[in-house]
PDB file as gemmi writes it, atoms N, CA and C in Angstrom:
CRYST1    1.000    1.000    1.000  90.00  90.00  90.00 P 1                      
ATOM      1  N   MET A   1       0.766  -0.947   0.250  1.00  0.00           N  
ATOM      2  CA  MET A   1      -0.013   0.070   0.170  1.00  0.00           C  
ATOM      3  C   MET A   1       0.844   1.100   0.070  1.00  0.00           C  
ATOM      4  N   ASP A   2       0.471   2.239  -0.757  1.00  0.00           N  
ATOM      5  CA  ASP A   2       1.521   3.332  -0.729  1.00  0.00           C  
ATOM      6  C   ASP A   2       0.789   4.373  -0.254  1.00  0.00           C  
ATOM      7  N   SER A   3       1.636   4.729   0.396  1.00  0.00           N  
ATOM      8  CA  SER A   3       1.013   5.569   1.364  1.00  0.00           C  
ATOM      9  C   SER A   3       1.366   7.560   1.661  1.00  0.00           C  
ATOM     10  N   SER A   4       0.432   8.472   1.093  1.00  0.00           N  
ATOM     11  CA  SER A   4       1.394   9.324   1.248  1.00  0.00           C  
ATOM     12  C   SER A   4       1.555  10.571   3.020  1.00  0.00           C  
ATOM     13  N   TYR A   5       2.127  11.159   2.528  1.00  0.00           N  
ATOM     14  CA  TYR A   5       2.636  12.157   3.862  1.00  0.00           C  
ATOM     15  C   TYR A   5       2.262  13.272   3.971  1.00  0.00           C  
ATOM     16  N   GLN A   6       1.930  13.912   5.278  1.00  0.00           N  
ATOM     17  CA  GLN A   6       1.400  15.378   6.076  1.00  0.00           C  
ATOM     18  C   GLN A   6       2.464  16.208   6.672  1.00  0.00           C  
ATOM     19  N   LYS A   7       2.618  17.256   6.087  1.00  0.00           N  
ATOM     20  CA  LYS A   7       4.104  17.724   6.953  1.00  0.00           C  
ATOM     21  C   LYS A   7       3.034  18.543   8.580  1.00  0.00           C  
ATOM     22  N   ILE A   8       3.853  18.355   9.493  1.00  0.00           N  
ATOM     23  CA  ILE A   8       2.714  18.412  10.826  1.00  0.00           C  
ATOM     24  C   ILE A   8       3.281  19.621  11.866  1.00  0.00           C  
ATOM     25  N   TYR A   9       4.691  20.034  11.438  1.00  0.00           N  
ATOM     26  CA  TYR A   9       5.254  20.781  12.076  1.00  0.00           C  
ATOM     27  C   TYR A   9       6.616  21.393  11.418  1.00  0.00           C  
ATOM     28  N   THR A  10       6.580  22.419  11.580  1.00  0.00           N  
ATOM     29  CA  THR A  10       7.928  23.168  10.905  1.00  0.00           C  
ATOM     30  C   THR A  10       8.608  24.001  11.840  1.00  0.00           C  
ATOM     31  N   GLY A  11       9.700  23.673  12.255  1.00  0.00           N  
ATOM     32  CA  GLY A  11      10.544  24.590  13.596  1.00  0.00           C  
ATOM     33  C   GLY A  11      11.838  23.979  14.097  1.00  0.00           C  
ATOM     34  N   SER A  12      12.072  24.433  15.051  1.00  0.00           N  
ATOM     35  CA  SER A  12      13.154  23.714  15.596  1.00  0.00           C  
ATOM     36  C   SER A  12      13.202  22.321  16.072  1.00  0.00           C  
ATOM     37  N   PHE A  13      14.487  22.231  16.269  1.00  0.00           N  
ATOM     38  CA  PHE A  13      15.280  20.677  16.662  1.00  0.00           C  
ATOM     39  C   PHE A  13      14.382  20.407  17.473  1.00  0.00           C  
ATOM     40  N   ILE A  14      14.451  21.205  18.896  1.00  0.00           N  
ATOM     41  CA  ILE A  14      14.344  20.977  20.047  1.00  0.00           C  
ATOM     42  C   ILE A  14      13.006  20.345  20.294  1.00  0.00           C  
ATOM     43  N   ILE A  15      11.766  21.116  19.733  1.00  0.00           N  
ATOM     44  CA  ILE A  15      10.576  20.742  20.281  1.00  0.00           C  
ATOM     45  C   ILE A  15      10.187  20.297  18.690  1.00  0.00           C  
ATOM     46  N   ALA A  16      10.601  19.849  17.368  1.00  0.00           N  
ATOM     47  CA  ALA A  16      10.474  18.338  16.618  1.00  0.00           C  
ATOM     48  C   ALA A  16      10.437  17.435  17.728  1.00  0.00           C  
ATOM     49  N   GLN A  17      11.872  17.425  18.648  1.00  0.00           N  
ATOM     50  CA  GLN A  17      12.574  16.364  19.129  1.00  0.00           C  
ATOM     51  C   GLN A  17      11.443  15.890  19.948  1.00  0.00           C  
ATOM     52  N   LEU A  18      10.739  16.649  20.517  1.00  0.00           N  
ATOM     53  CA  LEU A  18       9.959  16.420  21.579  1.00  0.00           C  
ATOM     54  C   LEU A  18       8.420  16.091  21.652  1.00  0.00           C  
ATOM     55  N   ILE A  19       8.049  16.820  20.001  1.00  0.00           N  
ATOM     56  CA  ILE A  19       6.960  16.202  19.277  1.00  0.00           C  
ATOM     57  C   ILE A  19       7.135  14.690  18.715  1.00  0.00           C  
ATOM     58  N   VAL A  20       8.406  14.568  18.279  1.00  0.00           N  
ATOM     59  CA  VAL A  20       8.673  12.761  17.940  1.00  0.00           C  
ATOM     60  C   VAL A  20       8.929  12.106  18.738  1.00  0.00           C  
ATOM     61  N   ASP A  21       8.714  12.471  20.063  1.00  0.00           N  
ATOM     62  CA  ASP A  21       9.172  11.359  21.516  1.00  0.00           C  
ATOM     63  C   ASP A  21       7.816  11.015  21.483  1.00  0.00           C  
ATOM     64  N   LYS A  22       7.062  11.886  21.472  1.00  0.00           N  
ATOM     65  CA  LYS A  22       5.354  11.769  21.978  1.00  0.00           C  
ATOM     66  C   LYS A  22       4.535  11.080  21.207  1.00  0.00           C  
ATOM     67  N   LEU A  23       5.180  11.545  19.447  1.00  0.00           N  
ATOM     68  CA  LEU A  23       4.420  10.811  18.782  1.00  0.00           C  
ATOM     69  C   LEU A  23       4.644   9.235  18.776  1.00  0.00           C  
ATOM     70  N   GLU A  24       5.596   8.830  19.153  1.00  0.00           N  
ATOM     71  CA  GLU A  24       6.123   7.659  18.773  1.00  0.00           C  
ATOM     72  C   GLU A  24       6.034   6.831  20.235  1.00  0.00           C  
ATOM     73  N   ALA A  25       5.679   7.717  21.301  1.00  0.00           N  
ATOM     74  CA  ALA A  25       5.008   6.796  22.515  1.00  0.00           C  
ATOM     75  C   ALA A  25       3.456   6.502  22.301  1.00  0.00           C  
ATOM     76  N   VAL A  26       2.963   6.469  21.280  1.00  0.00           N  
ATOM     77  CA  VAL A  26       1.726   6.386  20.774  1.00  0.00           C  
ATOM     78  C   VAL A  26       1.720   5.740  19.738  1.00  0.00           C  
ATOM     79  N   GLY A  27       2.824   4.883  19.304  1.00  0.00           N  
ATOM     80  CA  GLY A  27       2.706   4.272  18.032  1.00  0.00           C  
ATOM     81  C   GLY A  27       3.006   5.220  16.870  1.00  0.00           C  
ATOM     82  N   ILE A  28       3.276   6.348  16.479  1.00  0.00           N  
ATOM     83  CA  ILE A  28       3.158   7.015  15.240  1.00  0.00           C  
ATOM     84  C   ILE A  28       4.468   7.036  15.001  1.00  0.00           C  
ATOM     85  N   SER A  29       4.630   6.667  13.905  1.00  0.00           N  
ATOM     86  CA  SER A  29       6.304   6.658  13.327  1.00  0.00           C  
ATOM     87  C   SER A  29       6.432   7.817  11.755  1.00  0.00           C  
ATOM     88  N   PRO A  30       7.195   9.244  12.740  1.00  0.00           N  
ATOM     89  CA  PRO A  30       7.118  10.102  11.719  1.00  0.00           C  
ATOM     90  C   PRO A  30       8.362  10.435  11.463  1.00  0.00           C  
ATOM     91  N   ILE A  31       8.649  10.768  10.010  1.00  0.00           N  
ATOM     92  CA  ILE A  31       9.256  11.140   8.972  1.00  0.00           C  
ATOM     93  C   ILE A  31       9.780  12.507   9.803  1.00  0.00           C  
ATOM     94  N   VAL A  32      11.275  13.014   9.795  1.00  0.00           N  
ATOM     95  CA  VAL A  32      11.920  14.231  10.162  1.00  0.00           C  
ATOM     96  C   VAL A  32      12.820  13.997   9.224  1.00  0.00           C  
ATOM     97  N   LYS A  33      12.470  15.572   8.886  1.00  0.00           N  
ATOM     98  CA  LYS A  33      13.409  16.137   7.232  1.00  0.00           C  
ATOM     99  C   LYS A  33      14.131  17.261   8.467  1.00  0.00           C  
ATOM    100  N   ASP A  34      15.336  17.546   8.002  1.00  0.00           N  
ATOM    101  CA  ASP A  34      16.075  18.621   8.900  1.00  0.00           C  
ATOM    102  C   ASP A  34      16.866  18.968   7.679  1.00  0.00           C  
ATOM    103  N   GLU A  35      16.613  20.302   7.507  1.00  0.00           N  
ATOM    104  CA  GLU A  35      17.062  21.101   6.282  1.00  0.00           C  
ATOM    105  C   GLU A  35      18.481  21.482   6.307  1.00  0.00           C  
ATOM    106  N   THR A  36      19.065  21.521   7.471  1.00  0.00           N  
ATOM    107  CA  THR A  36      20.342  21.907   8.048  1.00  0.00           C  
ATOM    108  C   THR A  36      21.313  20.642   7.352  1.00  0.00           C  
ATOM    109  N   GLU A  37      21.120  19.534   7.973  1.00  0.00           N  
ATOM    110  CA  GLU A  37      21.735  18.245   7.203  1.00  0.00           C  
ATOM    111  C   GLU A  37      21.695  17.919   6.080  1.00  0.00           C  
ATOM    112  N   SER A  38      20.244  18.246   5.276  1.00  0.00           N  
ATOM    113  CA  SER A  38      20.128  17.919   3.938  1.00  0.00           C  
ATOM    114  C   SER A  38      20.851  19.135   3.293  1.00  0.00           C  
ATOM    115  N   GLY A  39      20.881  20.148   3.285  1.00  0.00           N  
ATOM    116  CA  GLY A  39      21.964  21.341   2.660  1.00  0.00           C  
ATOM    117  C   GLY A  39      23.496  21.142   2.908  1.00  0.00           C  
ATOM    118  N   ARG A  40      24.207  20.361   4.146  1.00  0.00           N  
ATOM    119  CA  ARG A  40      25.058  20.811   4.755  1.00  0.00           C  
ATOM    120  C   ARG A  40      25.563  19.652   3.449  1.00  0.00           C  
ATOM    121  N   LEU A  41      24.979  18.225   3.817  1.00  0.00           N  
ATOM    122  CA  LEU A  41      25.748  17.225   2.503  1.00  0.00           C  
ATOM    123  C   LEU A  41      25.678  17.714   1.829  1.00  0.00           C  
ATOM    124  N   ALA A  42      24.554  18.651   1.366  1.00  0.00           N  
ATOM    125  CA  ALA A  42      24.509  18.903  -0.459  1.00  0.00           C  
ATOM    126  C   ALA A  42      25.380  19.855  -0.892  1.00  0.00           C  
ATOM    127  N   GLY A  43      26.369  20.529   0.428  1.00  0.00           N  
ATOM    128  CA  GLY A  43      27.272  21.273   0.030  1.00  0.00           C  
ATOM    129  C   GLY A  43      26.927  22.766   0.028  1.00  0.00           C  
ATOM    130  N   PHE A  44      25.669  23.323   0.480  1.00  0.00           N  
ATOM    131  CA  PHE A  44      24.833  24.812   1.347  1.00  0.00           C  
ATOM    132  C   PHE A  44      24.904  24.444   2.248  1.00  0.00           C  
ATOM    133  N   GLY A  45      24.970  26.422   2.321  1.00  0.00           N  
ATOM    134  CA  GLY A  45      24.722  26.061   3.698  1.00  0.00           C  
ATOM    135  C   GLY A  45      23.331  26.301   4.181  1.00  0.00           C  
ATOM    136  N   SER A  46      22.780  26.287   5.363  1.00  0.00           N  
ATOM    137  CA  SER A  46      21.178  26.846   6.120  1.00  0.00           C  
ATOM    138  C   SER A  46      21.139  28.144   6.530  1.00  0.00           C  
ATOM    139  N   SER A  47      19.974  28.985   5.713  1.00  0.00           N  
ATOM    140  CA  SER A  47      20.161  30.190   6.478  1.00  0.00           C  
ATOM    141  C   SER A  47      19.188  30.198   7.772  1.00  0.00           C  
ATOM    142  N   ILE A  48      18.342  29.082   8.535  1.00  0.00           N  
ATOM    143  CA  ILE A  48      17.927  28.687  10.048  1.00  0.00           C  
ATOM    144  C   ILE A  48      18.473  27.143  10.445  1.00  0.00           C  
ATOM    145  N   PRO A  49      19.771  27.289  11.027  1.00  0.00           N  
ATOM    146  CA  PRO A  49      20.373  25.787  11.593  1.00  0.00           C  
ATOM    147  C   PRO A  49      19.394  25.369  12.533  1.00  0.00           C  
ATOM    148  N   GLY A  50      19.020  23.853  12.220  1.00  0.00           N  
ATOM    149  CA  GLY A  50      18.117  23.097  13.214  1.00  0.00           C  
ATOM    150  C   GLY A  50      16.879  23.269  12.937  1.00  0.00           C  
ATOM    151  N   TYR A  51      16.540  23.418  11.825  1.00  0.00           N  
ATOM    152  CA  TYR A  51      15.018  23.811  11.471  1.00  0.00           C  
ATOM    153  C   TYR A  51      14.933  22.419  10.341  1.00  0.00           C  
ATOM    154  N   GLN A  52      13.878  21.819  11.979  1.00  0.00           N  
ATOM    155  CA  GLN A  52      13.528  20.765  10.935  1.00  0.00           C  
ATOM    156  C   GLN A  52      12.084  20.603  10.473  1.00  0.00           C  
ATOM    157  N   GLU A  53      11.236  19.429   9.979  1.00  0.00           N  
ATOM    158  CA  GLU A  53      10.022  19.274   9.498  1.00  0.00           C  
ATOM    159  C   GLU A  53       9.873  17.935   9.848  1.00  0.00           C  
ATOM    160  N   ILE A  54       8.168  17.629  10.319  1.00  0.00           N  
ATOM    161  CA  ILE A  54       8.288  16.379  10.661  1.00  0.00           C  
ATOM    162  C   ILE A  54       6.779  15.801   9.980  1.00  0.00           C  
ATOM    163  N   PHE A  55       6.783  14.511   9.225  1.00  0.00           N  
ATOM    164  CA  PHE A  55       5.996  14.183   8.465  1.00  0.00           C  
ATOM    165  C   PHE A  55       5.305  13.042   9.088  1.00  0.00           C  
ATOM    166  N   VAL A  56       3.434  12.528   9.090  1.00  0.00           N  
ATOM    167  CA  VAL A  56       3.143  11.351   9.677  1.00  0.00           C  
ATOM    168  C   VAL A  56       2.524  10.923   8.281  1.00  0.00           C  
ATOM    169  N   SER A  57       2.136  10.051   8.148  1.00  0.00           N  
ATOM    170  CA  SER A  57       1.251   9.095   6.790  1.00  0.00           C  
ATOM    171  C   SER A  57       0.004  10.144   7.182  1.00  0.00           C  
ATOM    172  N   ASP A  58      -0.820   9.870   5.939  1.00  0.00           N  
ATOM    173  CA  ASP A  58      -2.501  10.114   6.047  1.00  0.00           C  
ATOM    174  C   ASP A  58      -2.593   9.439   7.350  1.00  0.00           C  
ATOM    175  N   ASP A  59      -2.660   7.893   7.221  1.00  0.00           N  
ATOM    176  CA  ASP A  59      -3.745   7.153   8.010  1.00  0.00           C  
ATOM    177  C   ASP A  59      -3.137   7.495   9.657  1.00  0.00           C  
ATOM    178  N   GLU A  60      -2.173   8.222   9.863  1.00  0.00           N  
ATOM    179  CA  GLU A  60      -2.005   8.657  11.367  1.00  0.00           C  
ATOM    180  C   GLU A  60      -2.380  10.383  12.123  1.00  0.00           C  
ATOM    181  N   LEU A  61      -2.323  10.703  10.565  1.00  0.00           N  
ATOM    182  CA  LEU A  61      -2.870  12.402  10.606  1.00  0.00           C  
ATOM    183  C   LEU A  61      -3.758  12.609  11.422  1.00  0.00           C  
ATOM    184  N   ASP A  62      -4.628  12.014  11.751  1.00  0.00           N  
ATOM    185  CA  ASP A  62      -5.726  12.407  12.866  1.00  0.00           C  
ATOM    186  C   ASP A  62      -4.730  12.144  14.406  1.00  0.00           C  
ATOM    187  N   ALA A  63      -4.744  11.531  14.619  1.00  0.00           N  
ATOM    188  CA  ALA A  63      -4.183  10.539  15.548  1.00  0.00           C  
ATOM    189  C   ALA A  63      -2.556  12.353  16.409  1.00  0.00           C  
ATOM    190  N   ALA A  64      -1.653  12.385  15.524  1.00  0.00           N  
ATOM    191  CA  ALA A  64      -0.596  13.091  15.135  1.00  0.00           C  
ATOM    192  C   ALA A  64      -1.175  14.859  15.651  1.00  0.00           C  
ATOM    193  N   VAL A  65      -2.293  15.238  15.036  1.00  0.00           N  
ATOM    194  CA  VAL A  65      -2.014  16.653  14.803  1.00  0.00           C  
ATOM    195  C   VAL A  65      -2.161  16.921  16.690  1.00  0.00           C  
ATOM    196  N   PRO A  66      -3.222  16.342  17.237  1.00  0.00           N  
ATOM    197  CA  PRO A  66      -3.247  16.789  18.565  1.00  0.00           C  
ATOM    198  C   PRO A  66      -2.172  16.929  19.359  1.00  0.00           C  
ATOM    199  N   ILE A  67      -0.989  15.979  19.065  1.00  0.00           N  
ATOM    200  CA  ILE A  67      -0.369  15.659  19.749  1.00  0.00           C  
ATOM    201  C   ILE A  67       0.633  16.986  19.574  1.00  0.00           C  
ATOM    202  N   VAL A  68       1.038  17.144  18.430  1.00  0.00           N  
ATOM    203  CA  VAL A  68       1.533  18.726  17.985  1.00  0.00           C  
ATOM    204  C   VAL A  68       0.747  19.686  18.268  1.00  0.00           C  
ATOM    205  N   GLU A  69      -0.527  19.896  18.715  1.00  0.00           N  
ATOM    206  CA  GLU A  69      -1.109  21.040  19.195  1.00  0.00           C  
ATOM    207  C   GLU A  69      -0.762  21.110  20.510  1.00  0.00           C  
ATOM    208  N   SER A  70      -0.801  20.335  21.271  1.00  0.00           N  
ATOM    209  CA  SER A  70      -0.899  20.134  22.625  1.00  0.00           C  
ATOM    210  C   SER A  70       1.155  20.336  23.015  1.00  0.00           C  
ATOM    211  N   VAL A  71       1.799  19.890  22.379  1.00  0.00           N  
ATOM    212  CA  VAL A  71       3.299  20.191  22.629  1.00  0.00           C  
ATOM    213  C   VAL A  71       3.373  21.509  22.294  1.00  0.00           C  
ATOM    214  N   THR A  72       3.150  22.163  21.113  1.00  0.00           N  
ATOM    215  CA  THR A  72       3.333  23.582  20.587  1.00  0.00           C  
ATOM    216  C   THR A  72       2.333  24.766  21.466  1.00  0.00           C  
ATOM    217  N   ALA A  73       1.479  24.196  22.220  1.00  0.00           N  
ATOM    218  CA  ALA A  73       0.686  25.540  22.992  1.00  0.00           C  
ATOM    219  C   ALA A  73       1.063  24.910  24.943  1.00  0.00           C  
ATOM    220  N   GLU A  74       1.502  24.073  25.059  1.00  0.00           N  
ATOM    221  CA  GLU A  74       2.668  23.987  26.416  1.00  0.00           C  
ATOM    222  C   GLU A  74       3.551  24.740  26.637  1.00  0.00           C  
ATOM    223  N   LEU A  75       4.383  24.858  25.373  1.00  0.00           N  
ATOM    224  CA  LEU A  75       5.604  25.651  25.154  1.00  0.00           C  
ATOM    225  C   LEU A  75       5.310  27.017  24.970  1.00  0.00           C  
ATOM    226  N   GLN A  76       3.964  27.620  24.297  1.00  0.00           N  
ATOM    227  CA  GLN A  76       3.652  29.207  24.236  1.00  0.00           C  
ATOM    228  C   GLN A  76       3.384  29.850  25.862  1.00  0.00           C  
ATOM    229  N   SER A  77       2.546  28.394  26.987  1.00  0.00           N  
ATOM    230  CA  SER A  77       2.231  29.022  28.026  1.00  0.00           C  
ATOM    231  C   SER A  77       2.957  29.278  28.789  1.00  0.00           C  
TER     232      SER A  77                                                      
END                                                                             
């Protein structure tokens, strides 16, 4: 089965790591794309160090979004 992925978070490495930990704790397997590392490996610098994107499969989207919202709301309070 070919699944497509949705971006659910873009931001700092530290917050991304918190979100990934919480997603994995409930059995969701996110994909993390690190723009800084991709750029470094390709020989380009990145304007935003530690900038990451988190993707989850369409099947896991409904369960993942509230987790992302709770982590980001927690950090803003």
